[in-house]
C-alpha positions in Angstrom: -25.8 -12.5 34.7 -23.8 -14.1 32.3 -24.1 -14.2 28.4 -22.4 -15.9 26.0 -22.0 -13.9 22.5 -21.0 -16.5 19.8 -20.6 -16.4 16.3 -22.6 -19.1 14.6 -26.5 -20.3 15.1 -26.0 -22.9 17.7 -24.9 -24.7 20.9 -24.6 -27.1 23.3 -25.5 -27.0 26.8 -22.7 -26.1 28.8 -23.8 -25.9 33.0 -26.7 -24.7 32.4 -26.0 -22.0 29.7 -25.4 -22.7 25.4 -21.8 -22.2 24.4 -20.8 -22.7 21.3 -18.0 -25.8 20.3 -16.4 -23.4 17.9 -14.8 -21.3 20.6 -15.0 -17.6 19.5 -17.1 -16.3 21.5 -18.0 -12.5 23.1 -18.3 -12.8 27.1 -20.4 -10.6 28.4 -21.2 -9.0 32.3 -24.1 -7.4 32.9 -23.3 -5.4 35.8 -26.1 -2.6 37.7 -27.4 0.5 36.2 -27.1 -2.1 33.1 -23.5 -1.1 31.5 -21.8 -4.3 29.3 -18.1 -4.7 30.0 -17.6 -6.7 27.7 -13.8 -8.5 26.6 -13.1 -10.7 23.7 -12.1 -14.3 23.5 -10.6 -16.1 20.7 -9.9 -20.1 20.6 -7.1 -20.6 17.6 -8.8 -23.4 16.4 -11.6 -22.3 15.0 -11.9 -23.9 11.8 -11.4 -21.2 8.5 -14.8 -22.0 7.0 -16.7 -21.3 10.5 -14.5 -17.5 10.7 -16.7 -16.8 7.2 -19.9 -17.6 8.3 -19.3 -15.1 11.6 -19.1 -12.2 9.1 -23.0 -12.7 8.4 -24.2 -14.5 11.2 -23.4 -13.6 15.4 -25.5 -15.1 18.2 -26.4 -14.3 21.4 -26.9 -18.0 23.7 -28.9 -16.9 26.8 -29.9 -18.8 30.0 -33.5 -17.6 29.4 -33.4 -16.5 25.8 -31.2 -16.2 22.4 -30.2 -13.4 19.9 -31.1 -13.0 16.9 -28.9 -12.0 13.8 -27.5 -8.9 13.2 -27.9 -6.5 10.3 -25.3 -4.3 8.4 -26.9 -1.0 7.0 -24.7 1.4 4.8 -25.5 5.2 4.9 -23.6 8.3 3.1 -25.2 11.8 3.3 -23.0 15.1 2.2 -22.1 17.3 5.7 -25.0 19.0 7.5 -27.5 17.2 5.4 -30.3 15.6 7.3 -30.4 11.6 8.3 -32.1 8.4 9.7 -30.6 5.7 10.9 -32.8 2.8 11.4 -32.8 0.2 14.1 -33.6 -3.4 11.6 -33.0 -4.7 15.7 -36.5 -3.7 16.3 -38.4 -5.0 14.0 -37.2 -9.0 15.7 -38.8 -7.5 18.9 -42.4 -7.8 20.7 -43.9 -5.9 23.3 -42.1 -2.8 25.3 -38.6 -4.0 24.3 -35.7 -2.0 26.2 -33.3 0.0 23.3 -29.9 0.9 23.6 -28.0 3.0 21.0 -24.0 3.2 21.0 -21.8 5.0 18.6 -18.2 3.2 17.9 -15.2 5.3 15.9 -11.7 5.0 16.2 -12.2 1.3 18.6 -14.0 3.6 21.5 -17.3 3.4 22.4 -19.9 5.8 23.7 -23.2 5.1 25.0 -25.9 7.1 23.3 -29.1 6.1 24.0 -30.7 4.4 27.3 -33.0 4.6 29.3 -35.4 6.3 27.4 -32.9 9.1 26.6 -29.8 10.1 24.8 -26.5 10.7 26.7 -24.7 13.7 26.8 -24.2 15.8 24.5 -27.1 14.3 22.2 -29.3 15.3 24.0 -31.5 18.0 22.3 -29.7 17.0 19.1 -31.2 13.7 18.1 -34.6 12.7 17.8 -35.7 9.3 19.1 -38.8 6.7 17.6 -38.4 3.0 18.5 -37.2 2.5 14.8 -34.6 4.7 14.3 -32.8 7.7 15.4 -33.1 11.1 13.3 -30.2 13.9 12.7 -31.5 17.1 10.9 -27.7 17.8 11.2 -24.8 15.7 10.4 -21.0 16.7 11.0 -18.0 14.7 10.1 -17.6 13.9 13.5 -20.3 12.1 13.0 -19.0 9.3 10.8 -18.7 6.1 12.3 -20.9 2.6 13.4 -24.2 2.7 15.4 -25.1 0.3 17.1 -29.0 -0.5 18.0 -29.3 -3.4 20.6 -32.9 -4.5 21.6 -33.9 -6.7 24.7 -37.1 -7.9 24.4 -39.5 -9.0 27.2 -38.5 -12.7 26.7 -35.2 -11.9 27.3 -34.4 -12.1 23.5 -31.8 -10.4 22.6 -31.3 -8.4 19.1 -28.8 -6.1 17.2 -28.0 -4.7 14.0 -25.5 -1.9 12.6 -25.2 1.3 10.5 -22.4 2.6 9.0 -22.3 6.6 8.5 -19.9 8.3 5.9 -20.3 12.0 6.0 -19.4 12.9 2.5 -17.0 16.0 3.1 -15.2 16.8 -0.1 -11.6 17.6 0.9 -9.4 20.3 1.3 -6.5 21.8 0.1 -3.4 18.6 0.6 -0.1 19.6 2.2 3.2 17.8 0.4 6.4 17.1 2.3 9.9 16.3 0.5 12.3 14.2 2.5 15.9 13.6 1.1 18.1 10.6 2.4 21.6 9.9 0.7 20.1 8.3 -2.7 16.8 8.2 -1.2 13.7 10.5 -1.7 10.3 10.3 0.2 7.3 13.1 -1.3 4.4 12.4 1.2 0.6 14.0 0.2 -1.5 14.7 3.6 -5.6 15.1 3.6 -7.6 14.9 6.9 -10.5 16.3 5.9 -12.0 14.3 3.6 -15.0 11.8 3.8 -14.5 9.5 2.4 -10.6 9.4 2.8 -9.6 10.3 -0.6 -6.9 9.0 -2.9 -4.1 10.6 -4.3 -2.2 11.4 -7.7 0.7 13.3 -8.2 2.4 15.2 -11.2 5.8 16.3 -12.3 6.3 19.3 -14.6 2.2 19.5 -14.8 2.3 15.7 -15.6 0.4 13.2 -13.9 2.4 10.3 -12.8 1.3 6.5 -13.5 1.5 4.5 -10.8 3.7 2.3 -12.5 6.3 4.4 -14.1 7.0 1.7 -16.9 3.5 2.2 -18.6 4.6 6.1 -19.3 7.3 7.4 -22.2 8.0 10.3 -19.8 9.2 8.6 -16.8 10.3 5.1 -17.8 14.0 6.4 -16.6 12.6 7.1 -13.3 12.4 4.2 -10.0 9.6 4.8 -7.8 6.7 3.6 -5.9 3.8 5.3 -6.1 0.6 4.5 -3.5 -2.2 6.2 -4.5 -4.1 5.5 -0.9 -1.5 6.9 1.5 -0.1 9.2 -0.6 3.2 8.3 -0.6 5.5 8.2 -3.6 9.1 7.1 -2.9 12.1 7.5 -5.4 14.8 4.3 -4.9 17.3 6.0 -6.4 16.5 9.0 -7.3 18.5 10.6 -9.9 18.7 13.3 -12.6 15.6 12.4 -14.7 13.5 12.9 -11.4 14.6 16.3 -11.0 11.8 18.2 -11.3 8.7 20.7 -9.7 6.1 18.3 -8.1 2.8 18.5 -6.7 -0.2 16.2 -5.6 -4.1 16.3 -5.9 -6.3 14.8 -3.6 -9.6 13.8 -3.9 -12.7 11.4 -3.6 -15.7 12.2 -5.6 -17.5 14.7 -3.2 -16.6 18.4 -4.7 -13.5 19.1 -7.0 -10.0 17.8 -6.5 -7.9 19.6 -4.7 -3.9 20.6 -5.4 -1.2 20.9 -3.0 1.8 23.2 -3.2 4.1 22.9 -5.5 7.8 21.8 -4.4 11.4 21.6 -6.4 13.4 18.1 -6.0 16.6 18.4 -7.1 18.1 15.8 -7.4 21.7 14.3 -6.7 24.9 15.5 -8.8 25.0 11.9 -9.5 23.3 9.0 -11.6 23.5 5.5 -11.7 25.0 2.9 -13.8 21.1 2.4 -14.4 21.1 5.7 -16.1 23.9 5.7 -18.5 22.1 3.0 -19.9 19.2 4.0 -20.6 20.9 6.8 -22.0 22.2 4.5 -24.1 25.8 5.9 -23.3 27.0 8.3 -25.5 24.6 8.2 -27.4 21.4 10.0 -25.3 23.7 13.1 -25.1 27.3 14.4 -24.6 29.7 12.0 -22.3 32.7 13.2 -21.6 35.6 11.4 -19.7 38.0 13.4 -17.4 40.6 10.8 -17.5 43.9 10.9 -18.3 44.4 10.3 -21.9 47.1 7.0 -20.9 44.1 5.5 -18.6 41.2 6.0 -21.6 43.3 4.0 -24.0 43.1 1.7 -21.8 39.0 1.3 -21.8 36.3 3.6 -22.1 32.4 4.3 -22.6 31.8 3.9 -26.6 31.3 7.2 -28.2 32.1 9.1 -25.1 35.0 12.0 -25.7 38.1 12.5 -23.8 38.5 16.2 -21.5 40.7 15.8 -18.8 39.9 17.4 -16.0 42.8 19.7 -16.1 41.1 20.9 -19.3 37.5 21.1 -18.6 37.6 24.9 -17.0 39.4 26.4 -20.7 37.3 24.0 -22.4 34.3 24.8 -21.8 35.2 29.1 -22.1 35.8 27.9 -25.7 33.5 29.5 -28.3 31.8 26.9 -30.6 33.9 26.7 -33.1 37.5 25.7 -31.0 35.7 23.5 -29.1 33.9 21.6 -32.4 37.7 22.2 -33.6 39.9 20.6 -30.6 37.2 18.0 -29.7 35.7 17.0 -33.0 31.8 16.9 -31.4 29.7 20.2 -30.9 30.3 22.0 -27.9 27.5 21.0 -25.0 24.8 24.3 -25.3 24.2 25.7 -21.6 20.9 24.3 -20.9 22.0 20.9 -22.5 19.6 18.3 -20.5 22.1 15.0 -20.1 25.6 16.7 -19.7 27.4 14.0 -18.6 30.7 13.2 -16.9 32.9 10.1 -15.9 36.1 9.2 -14.9 37.6 6.3 -12.8 35.5 6.1 -9.9 33.5 9.4 -9.6 36.0 11.9 -7.5 37.2 14.2 -10.7 34.3 13.8 -12.4 32.4 15.1 -9.8 35.0 17.8 -9.6 34.1 18.4 -12.9 30.5 18.9 -12.4 31.1 21.6 -10.6 33.1 23.8 -12.4 30.6 23.5 -15.3 28.2 24.7 -13.1 29.8 27.3 -12.2 30.2 28.1 -16.2 26.5 28.0 -15.7 26.1 24.1 -17.1 23.3 23.6 -14.3 22.5 20.4 -15.6 25.8 18.4 -15.5 26.0 15.5 -13.8 28.6 12.7 -13.1 28.0 9.1 -13.0 29.3 8.0 -9.5 30.3 4.6 -10.4 32.8 5.5 -12.8 34.1 3.3 -15.4 35.4 1.1 -13.1 31.4 0.3 -12.5 30.7 0.6 -16.2 34.0 -2.1 -16.8 32.3 -4.6 -13.9 28.8 -4.4 -14.9 29.3 -4.7 -19.3 32.0 -7.7 -18.6 34.8 -5.6 -19.8 
């Protein structure tokens, strides 16, 4: 017996069997024992307007009957609670119809009830009435779509669906940090929450907005945050992004759950954009470690020239001696924005290593150097 399951409520007669003119249909063959073999057929010429109709109205065309449009019901229930799943399709039938229930999850369909009995492993766990099935206690594994199909004595087929969401609070999420070159990817994973949770990220205990420009604390960062996937991507990652990070998972069931804290140590290098954000030499001490002759041919405003050969000696000076020689205050050991630059980044990187050995842990290098600065600034 061949059946054409169509996406509209009217069709044309084809060889004694009604078939839709739109071409969007599902062909099913009734096999021995009542099992259904289903394959979807899609005609790409279906008008868009008709596709929209399909979302609300589905019809079966049988040689001797038709399908009553299906209904979709939503049920949400806490884990371990009871629930009744209605078979609205039964209400459309008369007499003593044949009823089947199926369970669909992750694109897999399992036969749940047929021939007046539940299949394994549902026997003894569920209760059946013609108009519903009853769970005395649901678990997170029961989340999915339940399909009720009713075949009447007249050959009329009815179908209804129930989307069951078993509510489960999220467990503690797991955070991962991966750095590749000048990029950093932070990922937050949680697998127990139902419905699936959304995610928030925190740096140094401050919640990060989806758009970094929305917050004064994060406007110098360049990142993308996806609350649905829990992914936080820095491209590029800079010294501004150094800090302690953790994520939080929540789905409005129970309390939000927090991951362990991970420290992200950004590269010693900062970018041209970082230098601009710092206002060049106005946002902290910027030391140009080129030779005086090079600096005389061009330099960043407000930078202080200390040749790389003098860096170690200079940072060992007492504050008074340092100020007398270089006409600026000596940077504090915990100076937040402490930048070295040179022509193209090599000497400034060496200066950073010297500074770190002397306790200046926040020292960083402008990797692009004066070459990049002058090119971008048009000098």
